[in-house]
C-alpha positions in Angstrom: -11.4 -38.4 -13.0 -12.3 -42.2 -13.8 -15.0 -43.0 -16.6 -17.3 -44.6 -14.1 -18.9 -46.5 -17.1 -19.8 -49.0 -14.9 -22.1 -47.1 -13.0 -25.8 -45.8 -13.8 -25.8 -42.3 -13.6 -29.5 -40.4 -13.8 -31.0 -37.4 -12.3 -33.1 -37.5 -9.2 -36.7 -38.4 -9.8 -38.8 -35.5 -11.2 -35.7 -33.1 -11.7 -33.4 -32.5 -14.5 -29.8 -33.5 -15.6 -27.9 -30.3 -14.0 -26.9 -33.0 -11.3 -26.7 -36.8 -11.8 -26.4 -39.3 -9.1 -25.3 -43.2 -9.0 -25.1 -45.7 -6.3 -21.5 -46.9 -6.0 -21.6 -49.9 -3.4 -22.4 -48.2 -0.2 -21.8 -44.7 -1.7 -24.2 -42.2 -3.0 -22.3 -40.4 -5.7 -23.6 -36.9 -6.6 -22.1 -35.2 -9.8 -22.8 -31.5 -10.5 -23.5 -31.8 -14.5 -23.3 -28.5 -16.2 -19.7 -28.8 -17.4 -19.8 -26.0 -19.9 -20.8 -23.6 -17.0 -18.2 -25.2 -14.8 -21.4 -26.7 -13.2 -22.6 -23.6 -11.9 -25.8 -24.0 -9.9 -29.0 -22.9 -11.3 -32.2 -23.2 -9.2 -33.1 -26.8 -10.9 -29.7 -28.0 -9.6 -30.2 -26.7 -6.2 -33.7 -27.9 -5.9 -32.4 -31.4 -7.2 -29.5 -31.4 -4.5 -32.3 -30.8 -1.8 -34.4 -33.6 -2.8 -31.6 -36.4 -3.3 -29.8 -35.3 -0.4 -32.6 -35.6 1.8 -33.8 -38.8 0.6 -30.4 -40.3 1.0 -30.0 -39.1 4.4 -32.8 -41.6 5.5 -31.7 -44.2 3.0 -30.0 -47.2 5.1 -28.4 -48.6 2.0 -26.4 -45.3 1.4 -23.5 -45.2 4.0 -21.8 -41.8 2.9 -22.2 -39.4 0.0 -19.6 -38.2 -2.4 -19.5 -35.0 -4.4 -17.7 -34.2 -7.6 -18.1 -32.2 -10.7 -18.6 -33.1 -14.3 -15.6 -32.1 -16.9 -12.1 -31.0 -16.3 -12.6 -27.6 -15.0 -13.5 -28.0 -11.6 -16.3 -28.8 -9.2 -18.4 -25.5 -9.4 -17.9 -22.2 -10.5 -20.8 -20.7 -8.0 -24.2 -19.7 -8.4 -25.9 -18.8 -11.7 -25.8 -15.0 -10.8 -26.6 -13.9 -14.5 -29.8 -15.4 -14.2 -30.2 -13.7 -10.8 -29.3 -10.3 -12.2 -31.7 -10.8 -15.0 -34.6 -11.4 -12.5 -33.7 -8.5 -10.2 -33.4 -6.0 -13.4 -37.0 -7.4 -14.7 -38.4 -6.6 -11.4 -38.5 -10.3 -10.3 -36.4 -9.7 -7.1 -38.6 -12.3 -5.1 -37.3 -15.0 -7.8 -33.6 -14.2 -6.5 -34.7 -14.3 -2.9 -36.3 -17.5 -3.2 -33.1 -18.9 -5.2 -30.8 -17.8 -2.0 -33.2 -19.3 0.4 -33.2 -22.8 -1.6 -29.5 -22.7 -1.8 -28.7 -22.0 1.7 -31.0 -24.9 2.6 -28.7 -27.2 0.6 -25.8 -25.5 2.5 -27.2 -26.0 5.8 -28.4 -29.7 5.0 -24.5 -30.1 4.0 -23.4 -29.0 7.1 -25.7 -30.9 9.3 -25.7 -34.1 7.1 -26.1 -37.3 9.4 -23.8 -39.3 7.2 -20.1 -38.6 5.9 -20.1 -36.2 3.3 -17.1 -36.5 0.9 -16.2 -33.3 -1.2 -13.9 -33.8 -4.0 -12.8 -30.3 -4.5 -10.7 -30.5 -7.8 -10.2 -27.5 -10.2 -12.4 -24.3 -9.7 -14.4 -24.3 -6.4 -16.1 -20.9 -6.2 -18.9 -19.2 -4.3 -21.8 -21.6 -4.3 -19.6 -24.2 -5.0 -18.0 -23.7 -1.5 -21.4 -23.9 0.0 -22.0 -27.5 -1.2 -18.4 -28.5 -0.4 -16.6 -26.8 2.4 -19.2 -27.4 5.0 -19.0 -31.2 4.4 -17.5 -33.6 7.0 -14.5 -34.8 4.3 -13.1 -32.1 2.1 -10.4 -33.1 -0.3 -8.6 -30.5 -2.5 -5.9 -31.1 -4.9 -2.8 -29.4 -6.8 -5.3 -28.2 -9.0 -7.7 -26.5 -6.6 -8.5 -22.9 -7.2 -10.7 -21.9 -4.3 -12.3 -18.4 -4.0 -15.2 -16.6 -2.6 -15.1 -13.7 -5.2 -18.3 -12.1 -4.5 -17.0 -8.8 -3.8 -15.7 -8.5 -7.6 -19.4 -8.5 -8.5 -20.9 -6.1 -5.8 -22.1 -9.0 -3.9 -20.6 -10.7 -0.5 -19.1 -14.0 0.5 -22.5 -15.7 1.2 -23.4 -19.6 1.7 -22.2 -19.1 5.1 -18.2 -18.9 3.5 -17.9 -16.5 6.4 -18.0 -18.8 8.7 -14.7 -20.7 8.2 -13.0 -17.3 7.0 -14.0 -15.9 10.3 -12.0 -18.5 12.4 -9.0 -18.8 9.6 -5.5 -18.0 11.3 -4.7 -14.2 11.9 -6.5 -12.2 9.4 -6.0 -14.8 6.5 -9.7 -15.0 6.1 -10.4 -11.4 5.9 -7.8 -11.2 3.1 -9.6 -13.9 1.1 -12.9 -12.3 1.7 -11.9 -8.5 0.9 -10.0 -9.3 -2.2 -11.9 -12.1 -3.5 -8.7 -13.9 -4.8 -8.4 -17.4 -5.4 -6.2 -19.9 -3.2 -4.8 -23.2 -3.7 -5.2 -26.4 -1.9 -2.6 -26.0 0.9 -4.4 -22.3 1.7 -7.9 -24.0 1.5 -6.7 -26.3 4.3 -5.1 -23.3 6.3 -8.5 -21.4 5.8 -10.4 -24.4 7.3 -12.3 -24.8 4.2 -10.7 -28.2 3.2 -9.1 -31.2 5.3 -6.1 -32.4 3.1 -4.5 -32.2 -0.4 -4.3 -35.2 -2.5 -3.2 -35.7 -5.9 -5.7 -35.0 -8.5 -4.9 -38.3 -10.3 -5.9 -40.4 -7.3 -9.7 -39.9 -7.3 -10.3 -43.6 -7.9 -8.3 -44.7 -5.0 -9.8 -42.5 -2.7 -13.2 -43.9 -4.0 -11.9 -47.4 -3.6 -10.8 -46.7 0.0 -14.5 -45.2 0.8 -16.2 -48.3 -0.7 -14.1 -50.4 1.8 -15.1 -48.2 4.7 -17.1 -45.1 4.0 -16.3 -43.9 7.4 -12.7 -43.3 6.8 -12.0 -39.5 7.6 -9.7 -37.2 5.4 -6.3 -38.1 6.8 -6.9 -41.6 6.6 -7.9 -41.3 3.0 -5.0 -39.3 2.3 -2.7 -42.4 3.5 -4.1 -44.6 0.7 -2.7 -42.2 -1.8 0.4 -43.1 -3.6 3.5 -41.6 -2.3 6.7 -41.0 -3.9 9.7 -43.4 -3.3 12.8 -42.4 -1.1 14.8 -41.1 -3.9 11.9 -38.5 -4.5 11.6 -38.8 -8.2 8.2 -40.1 -8.5 5.6 -38.1 -10.7 4.3 -35.1 -8.8 1.0 -36.1 -9.9 1.1 -39.2 -8.1 2.7 -37.4 -5.1 2.6 -37.5 -1.3 -1.0 -36.4 0.2 -0.7 -33.5 2.4 -2.5 -32.3 5.1 -2.1 -28.7 4.2 1.6 -27.5 4.7 2.5 -28.1 1.3 0.9 -29.3 -2.1 1.0 -33.1 -3.4 4.4 -32.5 -5.0 5.8 -31.0 -1.6 6.8 -27.9 -3.4 4.5 -25.1 -2.5 3.8 -24.3 1.1 0.8 -22.4 2.1 1.2 -18.6 0.5 -1.2 -17.4 3.1 1.2 -18.5 6.0 4.1 -17.2 4.6 2.5 -13.9 4.1 1.0 -13.6 7.6 3.1 -10.8 8.9 1.7 -8.2 6.6 -1.7 -9.7 6.1 -2.2 -9.8 10.1 -0.7 -6.1 10.5 -2.9 -4.7 7.7 -6.3 -6.4 8.0 -6.8 -5.8 11.6 -9.8 -4.0 13.0 -13.2 -3.1 11.8 -12.5 -0.2 9.6 -12.2 -1.1 5.8 -11.0 2.4 4.5 -8.0 2.1 7.0 -7.4 -1.3 6.0 -7.0 -0.2 2.4 -4.8 2.5 3.5 -2.3 0.4 5.2 -2.3 -2.4 2.2 -1.6 0.6 -0.1 1.2 2.1 1.9 2.9 -1.3 3.1 6.5 -1.9 2.0 5.7 -5.6 0.9 4.6 -5.6 -2.8 2.3 -8.5 -2.2 0.7 -6.1 0.5 0.2 -3.2 -2.1 -1.0 -5.7 -4.7 -3.8 -6.8 -2.4 -4.6 -3.1 -1.8 -5.1 -2.7 -5.6 -7.4 -5.7 -5.5 -9.6 -4.4 -2.7 -9.5 -0.9 -4.2 -11.2 -2.2 -7.3 -13.9 -4.1 -5.8 -17.3 -2.8 -4.9 -16.9 -0.3 -1.9 -20.3 -1.1 -0.4 -19.6 -4.8 -0.8 -16.0 -4.5 0.8 -17.3 -2.4 3.8 -20.3 -4.9 4.3 -18.5 -8.0 3.9 -15.9 -6.7 6.8 -18.7 -6.3 9.1 -20.4 -9.6 8.2 -17.1 -11.3 8.7 -16.6 -9.9 12.3 -20.0 -10.9 13.1 -19.8 -14.4 11.8 -17.0 -15.2 14.3 -19.5 -15.7 17.0 -22.1 -17.3 15.0 -22.8 -21.0 14.1 -23.0 -22.1 10.3 -27.0 -21.9 10.6 -26.7 -18.4 12.1 -24.3 -17.4 9.1 -26.8 -18.5 6.6 -29.7 -16.7 8.4 -27.4 -13.3 8.3 -26.7 -14.3 4.5 -30.4 -14.3 4.1 -30.9 -11.1 5.7 -28.1 -9.6 3.6 -29.3 -11.0 0.2 -32.4 -8.3 -0.4 -30.1 -5.4 0.5 -27.5 -6.5 -2.0 -30.5 -7.3 -4.6 -31.6 -3.8 -4.4 -28.2 -2.3 -4.4 -27.3 -1.1 -8.0 -23.5 -2.6 -7.4 -24.7 -6.2 -7.7 -26.4 -5.7 -11.3 -23.6 -3.6 -12.3 -20.8 -6.0 -11.1 -22.5 -8.9 -12.8 -22.5 -6.8 -16.0 -18.8 -5.8 -15.9 -17.7 -9.3 -14.9 -20.0 -12.0 -16.8 -21.8 -10.0 -19.3 -20.2 -7.3 -21.1 -17.3 -8.4 -19.6 -15.4 -5.2 -20.0 -14.0 -5.5 -16.2 -14.7 -1.8 -15.9 -17.7 -1.5 -13.0 -19.0 1.9 -12.1 -19.4 1.5 -8.4 -22.0 3.5 -6.5 -19.4 5.0 -4.1 -16.2 6.2 -5.5 -14.1 4.8 -2.3 -14.3 2.8 0.3 -14.3 6.0 2.5 -17.4 7.2 1.0 -19.2 4.2 2.6 -20.7 5.3 6.0 -20.8 3.4 9.1 -24.7 3.9 9.1 -25.1 2.4 5.7 -23.1 -0.6 6.6 -25.1 -1.3 9.9 -28.5 -0.4 7.8 -27.5 -3.7 6.0 -27.8 -5.7 9.0 -31.3 -3.6 10.2 -29.4 -2.1 12.9 
């Protein structure tokens, strides 16, 4: 990322410095600014985003919005789930519900933004970070991107309407990502429909220059402005060829998910989470068995409800998926697996959660349907 020293970065009026903004010619620049927390979205950051994005939507001097993250680790590690856990344990459950309502309002605004909304999805892009980026109109990932919806790891579910693209991903690739919570690279993010093109991480300034010249340029056009290797192919991979998703910028890493489609599509078919886990564990492909170990280690309640939510999301709009997320929030806030999962992963960090259910087979269909009020 360039220094941007010529720009004046400042918080939104009346808001803190967790998000800072700058006007860069015709561009409204948004920078998530909590680098020590990998720019995790706390409530003040969400309120700031909602305020400034609404203001710029009606500002004729701003032709496009460009989002990135401060620091070298990534765009955003997700929502501030430690704070949500503390609120729930202290009996302030409404505080968590209000947080999700505000967060989803930002995601809905991004999805329906009336101007080009360009997300620079470099490095870690997880959970809530997906919500403020993957619903944009121009989504650029890099060779450093590690994108994930890891909520089943902490006893929650993939929210921020992340299930909208995942439910529409090729075959069962979205099901694999949702139920394992495992991160994927840039090429896989494009395959999943959560990004538009892979560009080298060293070329952010080139992308910005192209946008200053024409803020309406789409991802493919922007990728064409990125440096490409010479015919001999001996250029530095960091300045390599841009990709629309079949390979990384250096041309060496095709989509892993696409390569694994045979066992992914076979194992993740259907609506029975316990049966999916059985197929994974018994499959001859080592990668399938590894996925089975991951799914089997996640919150059984989370995995079962996530599968149902994913299947329902396939026929819903982004706004309707966000409404579904808002209905599910109180269910997970009241379920012991959320507090326990956050404890094991982020508080005590022993990585030894004690889930309410011993296995996926113990989660009844009635319990899953109850989460949706049916």
